[in-house]
C-alpha positions as CSV (number, residue, x, y, z in Angstrom):
1,M,-1.4,-10.8,34.7
2,P,-2.4,-7.1,34.8
3,V,-5.1,-6.3,32.3
4,A,-5.7,-2.9,30.9
5,D,-9.2,-1.5,30.6
6,L,-10.1,-2.0,26.9
7,V,-13.8,-1.3,27.3
8,L,-14.6,0.8,24.3
9,E,-15.8,4.4,24.9
10,N,-18.7,4.0,22.4
11,L,-20.0,1.0,24.3
12,R,-20.3,2.8,27.7
13,G,-23.3,4.5,29.3
14,D,-26.9,3.7,28.6
15,E,-26.5,2.6,25.0
16,F,-28.0,-0.8,25.8
17,S,-31.1,0.6,27.3
18,C,-34.3,-0.1,25.3
19,F,-35.2,3.6,25.2
20,C,-31.9,4.5,23.5
21,I,-32.1,1.7,20.9
22,F,-35.7,2.4,20.0
23,N,-35.9,6.1,20.3
24,S,-37.4,7.2,16.9
25,Q,-34.6,9.8,16.5
26,Y,-32.1,7.0,16.3
27,F,-33.4,6.0,12.9
28,W,-32.6,9.2,11.0
29,G,-32.0,8.8,7.3
30,F,-34.5,6.1,6.5
31,E,-38.1,6.5,5.2
32,M,-40.8,4.5,6.9
33,S,-41.6,1.3,5.0
34,G,-44.5,-1.0,5.0
35,A,-42.7,-3.8,3.3
36,N,-43.5,-7.4,4.2
37,V,-40.6,-9.2,5.9
38,R,-40.2,-12.9,6.7
39,V,-37.7,-13.4,9.6
40,R,-36.1,-16.7,10.7
41,G,-33.2,-17.9,12.7
42,I,-31.6,-17.4,16.1
43,Y,-31.8,-13.5,15.8
44,A,-35.5,-13.5,14.8
45,T,-36.9,-12.0,18.0
46,A,-34.4,-9.1,18.1
47,I,-34.6,-8.5,14.3
48,S,-38.4,-8.5,14.4
49,K,-38.4,-5.9,17.2
50,I,-36.0,-3.7,15.1
51,L,-38.1,-4.0,12.0
52,L,-41.5,-3.6,13.7
53,E,-40.3,-0.4,15.4
54,R,-39.2,0.8,12.0
55,G,-42.6,0.3,10.3
56,F,-42.0,-3.0,8.5
57,K,-44.6,-5.8,8.7
58,I,-43.6,-9.3,9.8
59,V,-45.3,-12.0,7.7
60,D,-45.4,-15.8,8.0
61,A,-44.1,-15.4,11.5
62,S,-43.2,-18.5,13.5
63,E,-45.4,-19.4,16.5
64,K,-42.9,-18.0,19.0
65,I,-42.6,-14.7,17.2
66,A,-46.4,-14.3,16.8
67,E,-46.8,-15.0,20.5
68,R,-44.0,-12.7,21.7
69,F,-45.4,-9.8,19.6
70,S,-49.1,-10.6,20.1
71,M,-49.6,-10.7,16.3
72,E,-52.1,-12.6,14.2
73,L,-50.6,-14.8,11.5
74,D,-50.2,-12.7,8.3
75,T,-50.0,-14.9,5.3
76,E,-49.2,-12.2,2.7
77,P,-46.1,-13.0,0.5
78,A,-42.9,-11.6,1.8
79,D,-41.0,-8.8,0.0
80,V,-37.9,-9.6,1.9
81,T,-36.5,-12.6,3.8
82,V,-34.1,-12.2,6.7
83,K,-32.5,-15.4,8.1
84,C,-29.2,-17.0,9.3
85,A,-26.8,-17.8,6.5
86,D,-25.0,-21.2,6.3
87,V,-23.2,-20.2,9.5
88,E,-25.1,-18.5,12.3
89,D,-22.5,-15.7,12.6
90,E,-24.0,-14.2,9.4
91,I,-27.4,-12.8,8.6
92,L,-28.7,-13.2,5.0
93,V,-31.0,-10.5,3.6
94,M,-32.6,-11.1,0.2
95,G,-35.7,-9.9,-1.7
96,S,-37.2,-7.2,-3.8
97,P,-34.2,-4.8,-4.5
98,R,-35.7,-1.6,-3.0
99,E,-37.3,-3.1,0.1
100,A,-34.5,-5.6,0.8
101,L,-31.9,-2.8,0.6
102,Q,-34.0,-0.8,3.1
103,V,-34.1,-3.7,5.5
104,Y,-30.3,-4.3,5.1
105,S,-29.5,-0.7,5.7
106,V,-31.7,-0.5,8.8
107,L,-30.1,-3.6,10.4
108,I,-26.6,-2.3,9.7
109,D,-27.5,1.1,11.1
110,V,-28.8,-0.4,14.3
111,L,-26.3,-3.2,14.9
112,R,-23.3,-1.1,13.9
113,Y,-20.5,-3.5,14.7
114,V,-20.9,-5.7,11.7
115,Y,-19.2,-6.7,8.4
116,T,-21.2,-6.0,5.3
117,L,-21.0,-7.9,2.0
118,K,-23.6,-7.3,-0.7
119,S,-23.7,-8.4,-4.3
120,S,-23.1,-6.0,-7.1
121,V,-25.6,-7.9,-9.2
122,E,-29.1,-9.1,-8.5
123,L,-29.8,-12.8,-7.9
124,Y,-32.1,-14.2,-10.6
125,A,-31.8,-11.2,-12.8
126,V,-32.1,-12.1,-16.5
127,Y,-29.7,-10.8,-19.2
128,K,-29.1,-11.1,-22.9
129,G,-25.3,-11.7,-22.6
130,L,-22.4,-11.7,-25.0
131,I,-20.0,-14.6,-25.1
132,V,-16.5,-13.0,-24.8
133,E,-14.3,-16.0,-24.0
134,K,-14.5,-19.8,-24.1
135,I,-12.3,-21.8,-21.7
136,G,-12.8,-25.6,-21.7
137,D,-16.4,-26.4,-21.0
138,Y,-17.4,-22.9,-19.7
139,C,-17.8,-19.4,-21.2
140,V,-17.2,-16.0,-19.9
141,V,-20.4,-13.9,-20.6
142,D,-20.4,-10.1,-20.6
143,L,-23.6,-8.9,-18.9
144,G,-22.8,-5.2,-19.2
145,D,-22.3,-4.4,-15.5
146,V,-20.4,-7.6,-14.7
147,K,-19.0,-10.7,-16.3
148,G,-20.4,-14.2,-15.4
149,Q,-19.5,-17.8,-15.9
150,L,-21.8,-20.2,-17.9
151,T,-21.2,-24.0,-17.6
152,P,-21.6,-25.9,-19.8
153,C,-21.2,-23.7,-22.8
154,R,-22.2,-24.6,-26.4
155,E,-21.8,-21.1,-27.8
156,E,-18.7,-19.4,-29.3
157,P,-17.2,-15.9,-28.7
158,G,-19.4,-13.2,-30.3
159,E,-22.6,-15.1,-29.9
160,S,-25.4,-14.1,-27.6
161,V,-27.3,-16.1,-24.9
162,I,-30.2,-15.4,-22.5
163,V,-29.1,-16.2,-18.9
164,S,-29.9,-15.4,-15.3
165,I,-27.8,-15.1,-12.2
166,K,-27.8,-18.5,-10.5
167,R,-25.3,-17.5,-7.8
168,A,-24.6,-13.9,-7.1
169,P,-21.0,-13.0,-6.0
170,L,-20.9,-11.8,-2.4
171,R,-17.4,-12.3,-1.2
172,P,-14.2,-11.0,-2.8
173,G,-13.0,-13.3,-5.7
174,E,-16.4,-14.9,-6.2
175,K,-17.8,-15.1,-9.7
176,A,-21.3,-14.6,-10.9
177,L,-22.5,-18.1,-11.9
178,L,-25.1,-18.2,-14.7
179,T,-27.8,-20.6,-15.9
180,R,-29.9,-20.8,-19.1
181,N,-32.8,-21.9,-17.0
182,F,-33.9,-18.4,-16.1
183,M,-36.9,-17.7,-13.9
184,I,-39.7,-15.2,-14.1
185,R,-40.4,-14.8,-10.4
186,G,-43.6,-13.6,-8.8
187,K,-44.9,-13.4,-5.3
188,V,-46.0,-17.0,-4.8
189,L,-44.2,-18.9,-7.7
190,A,-41.7,-18.6,-10.5
191,L,-41.9,-19.8,-14.1
192,V,-38.8,-21.7,-15.1
193,H,-37.5,-21.5,-18.7
194,G,-35.7,-24.7,-19.9
195,D,-36.8,-27.0,-17.1
196,P,-40.4,-28.2,-17.3
197,R,-40.5,-29.8,-13.8
198,I,-42.7,-28.6,-11.0
199,T,-40.7,-28.0,-7.8
200,F,-41.5,-26.7,-4.3
201,S,-39.9,-24.7,-1.5
202,E,-38.6,-27.0,1.2
203,H,-41.1,-25.3,3.5
204,I,-44.0,-26.8,1.6
205,R,-44.1,-30.3,3.0
206,D,-47.9,-31.1,3.0
207,S,-48.5,-33.6,0.1
208,R,-52.1,-32.3,-0.3
209,I,-50.9,-28.8,-0.9
210,R,-48.3,-30.0,-3.3
211,A,-50.9,-31.9,-5.3
212,R,-53.2,-28.9,-5.4
213,L,-50.5,-26.6,-6.6
214,S,-49.2,-29.1,-9.2
215,T,-52.7,-29.4,-10.7
216,L,-53.1,-25.7,-11.0
217,A,-49.7,-25.3,-12.6
218,L,-50.3,-28.1,-15.1
219,S,-53.6,-26.6,-16.1
220,K,-51.8,-23.5,-17.4
221,L,-48.4,-24.7,-18.4
222,M,-49.0,-27.9,-20.2
223,G,-47.4,-27.7,-23.7
224,T,-45.5,-24.5,-23.0
225,G,-42.2,-26.2,-22.1
226,L,-42.0,-24.1,-18.9
227,G,-41.7,-25.4,-15.4
228,A,-42.8,-23.9,-12.1
229,H,-41.2,-23.4,-8.7
230,F,-43.6,-22.7,-5.9
231,R,-42.3,-20.4,-3.2
232,S,-43.0,-20.9,0.5
233,S,-45.8,-18.3,0.4
234,S,-47.8,-20.3,-2.1
235,K,-49.0,-22.7,0.6
236,Y,-51.3,-20.0,1.8
237,A,-52.4,-18.8,-1.6
238,S,-55.9,-19.5,-3.0
239,D,-56.5,-21.2,-6.4
240,N,-57.5,-17.9,-7.9
241,V,-54.3,-16.1,-6.7
242,V,-52.1,-18.9,-8.1
243,L,-53.9,-19.0,-11.5
244,E,-53.8,-15.2,-11.8
245,E,-50.1,-15.1,-11.0
246,I,-49.4,-17.8,-13.6
247,D,-51.2,-15.8,-16.3
248,K,-49.4,-12.6,-15.3
249,L,-46.0,-14.3,-15.4
250,L,-46.7,-16.0,-18.7
251,A,-47.4,-12.6,-20.2
252,E,-44.2,-11.2,-18.8
253,Y,-42.2,-14.3,-20.0
254,R,-43.5,-13.8,-23.6
255,D,-42.7,-10.1,-23.4
256,L,-39.2,-10.8,-22.3
257,V,-38.5,-13.3,-25.1
258,E,-39.9,-10.8,-27.6
259,R,-37.7,-8.0,-26.3
260,A,-34.7,-10.2,-26.3
261,R,-35.0,-10.8,-30.0
262,S,-34.7,-7.1,-30.9
263,L,-32.0,-6.0,-28.3
264,D,-28.3,-6.2,-28.8
265,P,-26.2,-7.7,-26.0
266,P,-25.2,-7.1,-23.3
267,V,-28.5,-5.9,-21.9
268,K,-30.5,-6.6,-18.7
269,L,-34.0,-8.0,-19.4
270,R,-35.5,-8.4,-16.0
271,Q,-34.8,-7.3,-12.4
272,G,-33.7,-9.9,-9.9
273,E,-33.4,-9.8,-6.1
274,F,-31.0,-7.9,-3.8
275,I,-28.8,-10.2,-1.7
276,G,-26.5,-9.2,1.1
277,L,-24.7,-10.7,4.1
278,I,-24.2,-9.1,7.5
279,G,-21.3,-10.5,9.6
280,V,-22.5,-10.5,13.2
281,T,-19.7,-9.8,15.7
282,S,-19.7,-10.3,19.4
283,L,-20.4,-6.5,19.8
284,A,-23.4,-6.7,17.5
285,K,-24.6,-9.8,19.4
286,K,-24.5,-7.9,22.6
287,L,-26.7,-5.2,21.1
288,L,-29.0,-8.0,19.9
289,D,-29.1,-9.4,23.4
290,E,-30.3,-6.1,24.8
291,I,-32.9,-5.6,22.0
292,R,-34.2,-9.1,22.6
293,S,-34.4,-8.5,26.4
294,C,-37.0,-5.7,25.7
295,V,-39.3,-8.5,24.5
296,V,-38.5,-11.6,26.4
297,T,-36.1,-12.9,29.1
298,T,-32.6,-12.9,27.7
299,V,-29.4,-13.8,29.6
300,N,-26.0,-12.3,28.8
301,M,-24.3,-13.9,25.9
302,H,-27.6,-15.3,24.6
303,H,-26.8,-14.9,20.9
304,S,-23.1,-15.7,21.3
305,L,-23.9,-19.0,22.9
306,K,-26.7,-19.8,20.4
307,S,-24.4,-19.1,17.4
308,S,-21.9,-21.5,18.9
309,G,-24.3,-24.4,19.1
310,L,-25.5,-24.1,22.7
311,S,-29.2,-23.3,22.1
312,D,-30.4,-26.0,24.5
313,L,-28.3,-24.6,27.3
314,V,-29.5,-21.1,26.7
315,D,-33.2,-22.2,26.5
316,F,-32.9,-24.1,29.8
317,V,-31.2,-21.3,31.8
318,E,-33.7,-18.7,30.5
319,S,-36.6,-20.9,31.4
320,I,-35.7,-20.6,35.1
321,V,-35.2,-16.9,35.2
322,T,-38.0,-15.2,37.2
323,S,-36.7,-11.7,37.8
324,D,-33.9,-9.2,36.9
325,V,-32.1,-10.2,40.1
326,C,-32.4,-13.9,39.1
327,K,-31.2,-13.0,35.6
328,R,-28.0,-11.4,36.9
329,E,-27.4,-14.5,39.1
330,V,-28.0,-16.9,36.3
331,S,-25.8,-14.9,33.9
332,S,-23.0,-15.0,36.5
333,R,-23.4,-18.7,37.0
334,L,-23.4,-19.2,33.2
335,L,-20.0,-17.6,33.1
336,N,-18.8,-19.9,35.9
337,Y,-20.2,-22.9,34.1
338,I,-18.2,-21.9,31.0
339,G,-15.0,-21.5,33.1
340,N,-15.5,-24.9,34.8
341,K,-16.1,-26.7,31.6
342,L,-13.0,-25.2,30.1
343,R,-11.0,-26.4,33.1
344,E,-12.5,-29.9,32.8
345,R,-12.0,-30.2,29.0
346,R,-8.5,-28.9,29.2
347,E,-8.7,-28.2,25.4
348,V,-10.1,-25.3,23.4
349,E,-10.4,-24.6,19.7
350,F,-9.6,-21.1,18.2
351,V,-11.7,-19.8,15.3
352,H,-10.5,-16.7,13.5
353,I,-13.2,-15.1,11.2
354,K,-12.0,-12.7,8.5
355,P,-14.2,-9.8,7.3
356,T,-15.0,-11.8,4.2
357,G,-16.5,-14.5,6.3
358,E,-13.7,-16.9,5.8
359,R,-13.2,-19.0,8.9
360,I,-9.7,-20.0,9.8
361,P,-9.4,-22.7,12.4
362,L,-6.1,-22.1,14.3
363,G,-6.2,-25.6,15.9
364,G,-6.6,-26.6,19.5
365,G,-4.8,-25.4,22.6
366,E,-4.3,-26.8,26.1
367,V,-6.2,-24.8,28.7
368,L,-3.6,-23.7,31.3
369,D,-5.7,-21.3,33.4
370,V,-9.2,-19.7,33.4
371,L,-10.2,-16.6,35.3
372,V,-13.9,-15.8,35.6
373,G,-14.9,-12.2,36.6
374,E,-18.2,-10.5,37.2
375,D,-18.9,-10.2,33.5
376,F,-16.0,-11.8,31.6
377,V,-14.0,-15.0,31.1
378,Q,-10.3,-14.9,30.7
379,L,-8.3,-17.8,29.3
380,L,-4.7,-18.8,29.0
381,A,-4.0,-21.7,26.5
382,K,-0.9,-23.4,25.2
383,R,-0.7,-24.2,21.5
384,V,2.1,-26.5,20.2
385,I,3.3,-25.4,16.7
386,K,3.3,-28.4,14.3
387,S,4.4,-26.8,11.0
388,S,7.4,-25.0,9.7
389,G,7.6,-21.6,8.1
390,V,7.8,-18.0,9.2
391,Y,5.7,-16.2,11.8
392,D,3.5,-13.5,10.3
393,G,4.7,-10.1,11.3
394,L,7.6,-11.3,13.4
395,G,9.7,-12.4,10.5
396,V,11.0,-15.2,12.7
397,E,11.4,-18.8,11.6
398,K,8.6,-21.1,12.8
399,K,9.6,-24.6,13.9
400,P,7.6,-27.7,15.0
401,G,7.6,-27.8,18.8
402,D,7.5,-24.0,19.3
403,I,5.0,-22.9,21.9
404,D,2.3,-20.3,21.5
405,Y,0.8,-19.0,24.8
406,V,-2.5,-17.5,23.9
407,I,-4.4,-15.0,26.1
408,A,-8.0,-14.1,25.4
409,R,-10.5,-12.2,27.5
410,S,-14.2,-12.0,26.5
411,D,-14.6,-8.3,27.2
412,Q,-11.5,-7.0,25.4
413,P,-10.9,-6.6,21.7
414,I,-7.6,-8.4,21.4
415,L,-6.1,-11.9,21.4
416,V,-2.4,-12.3,22.1
417,H,0.0,-14.9,20.8
418,N,3.3,-15.2,22.8
419,Y,5.7,-17.4,20.9
420,Y,8.5,-19.3,22.7
421,R,11.2,-21.9,21.7
422,G,12.2,-23.5,24.9
423,E,12.9,-20.5,27.2
424,E,13.6,-18.2,24.3
425,W,10.9,-15.6,23.7
426,L,10.5,-15.2,19.9
427,G,8.1,-12.3,20.0
428,S,4.4,-11.5,20.6
429,Y,1.6,-10.9,18.1
430,I,-1.3,-8.9,19.4
431,N,-4.3,-9.6,17.2
432,I,-6.9,-6.8,17.2
433,N,-10.4,-8.2,16.9
434,T,-13.8,-8.0,18.3
435,P,-14.0,-9.3,21.9
436,P,-13.7,-13.1,21.6
437,E,-16.7,-15.3,22.3
438,I,-15.4,-17.8,24.8
439,T,-17.6,-21.0,25.2
440,P,-16.8,-24.4,26.8
441,S,-15.2,-25.6,23.6
442,Q,-14.0,-22.7,21.5
443,V,-12.7,-19.1,21.3
444,K,-14.3,-17.4,18.3
445,Y,-13.6,-13.8,17.2
446,H,-13.9,-11.5,14.1
447,D,-10.6,-10.1,12.9
448,L,-10.2,-6.3,12.6
449,L,-7.2,-6.8,10.3
450,V,-4.7,-4.4,11.9
451,D,-2.3,-6.0,14.5
452,V,0.7,-5.1,16.7
453,V,4.0,-7.1,16.8
454,V,6.4,-6.9,19.7
455,L,9.9,-8.2,19.1
456,P,12.6,-9.3,21.7
457,S,14.7,-6.3,20.6
458,G,12.0,-4.0,21.9
459,E,10.8,-3.0,18.5
460,V,7.0,-2.5,18.2
461,K,5.4,-2.7,14.8
462,V,2.0,-2.1,13.4
463,V,1.1,-4.6,10.7
464,D,-1.6,-4.9,8.0
465,E,-3.0,-1.4,8.7
466,E,-3.4,-1.0,4.9
467,E,-5.8,-4.0,5.0
468,L,-8.0,-2.2,7.6
469,E,-8.0,1.0,5.5
470,K,-8.9,-1.0,2.3
471,A,-11.8,-2.8,4.0
472,H,-13.1,0.5,5.4
473,R,-12.9,2.1,1.9
474,E,-14.8,-0.8,0.4
475,E,-17.4,-0.5,3.2
476,I,-16.9,-4.1,4.3
477,L,-16.2,-2.7,7.8
478,T,-18.8,-0.3,9.2
479,E,-17.6,3.1,10.6
480,S,-18.2,1.7,14.1
481,L,-16.0,-1.3,13.6
482,Y,-13.3,0.8,11.9
483,S,-13.3,3.2,14.9
484,C,-13.1,0.2,17.2
485,A,-10.0,-1.0,15.4
486,K,-8.3,2.4,15.4
487,N,-9.1,3.1,19.1
488,T,-7.9,-0.3,20.1
489,L,-4.7,0.0,18.1
490,K,-3.9,3.3,19.9
491,L,-4.5,1.7,23.3
492,V,-2.5,-1.4,22.5
493,L,0.5,0.7,21.4
494,E,0.4,2.5,24.7
495,K,0.0,-0.6,26.9
496,Y,1.3,-3.5,24.9
497,R,3.7,-4.6,27.8
498,E,0.7,-5.7,29.9
499,W,0.0,-8.6,27.5
500,I,3.5,-9.9,27.1
501,Y,3.3,-13.3,28.8
502,N,6.4,-15.0,30.4
503,P,5.7,-18.6,31.5
504,R,8.9,-18.5,33.7
505,S,7.7,-15.8,35.9
506,R,3.9,-16.2,35.7
507,G,2.3,-19.6,35.8
508,K,-1.2,-18.2,35.7
509,I,-3.0,-15.2,34.2
């Protein structure tokens, strides 16, 4: 099947060279920062490189990061934490509001092809809220800048309550979840109102350290009714540092309670933490690959494969690379390995990721053909439709037994669904997305919202363009991703015929 050149103009040239990425002129618009940042997860090396170049300090570094950057272990408490979220296609940034927003903004500016979701309220912020509605066992609480949900709720509308943000809303439709057990957070620990237990970060596993910290907390908190939660940085803290922070937080707690008595709700009593998500697309992962390669041997698709559960494979192939020539050869063989595995398995899963982070599994498909090029994998798969309904965009009835011939290529920002009922072509749906990440078991891509539909009548329609514009206005899509979508849309409208697949005349791609 002829394939048009969909390589984006803004990904051409020397953009992936280390000089271009780390030229100081690239970082216009941000003041230098000396904030302490703790970095974890599969992107740690590349992110550490970005932040070190920008003037941030990496603390509590892992052994690998410390070795790669020739740094001594710095045990100062972190102002900001950067790590993988629940899924490794997302980066979570959280910490002190000013410093965390700086880190978040720098990462977005460098990685460019990302989705961004940040909470409008600070995690752990403390409010004196006003009960405005009671529904069953929960209440709606007016916090001033947002409304939250408190469960269980004993109060009645019109009454006030001191609460904190237990779960900050990040994605559209999420609510701020509240708790009465508010925290007064410090650098190494937090005092907890309403829960007298002593708890520890999951990263503090040493029983001797836990016993020491518990003894210190009890010496100060016995009889106060307050609990303590020790943060990961407390494992490095001396006795004096812990005791001084407890005294400081006790004074701040008493001041907060006193102020709350005299203030009318809704009012914010204490600052919390910034929290934001960055959706890492295949284009951003390619940038991360190039940044990481400035530090340590990195094969093509390093972060795409790692985020798809293939860390062991990546670690092995990188361990045998001894030169740039060898790296190119290994990267080429890695693509051939993926192609061979797809042919052997004969089945592949499709994962469609929305800008909100919602993951939509499209089900499996039978692998009909695989083409491996110098720097891409192209796939033809057959999906058998199992449900009834109407095909989105086509307006055609969907019936069990219909066939969807899917075409995906790892260096092109589209994925094409060609629908057939027997020999009757029902239409084609050209999904505009980031270049799909094709691995031995799945095809994963981030949706760019706007799509193109081609009907048997010859009519060509653009669908969901308003969703693209809305996501751009709401800054969920960066300017670079928005431009990617618009440029791809223009190209698809010009060359859509090249992706219409006819199984009768073409058995292969």
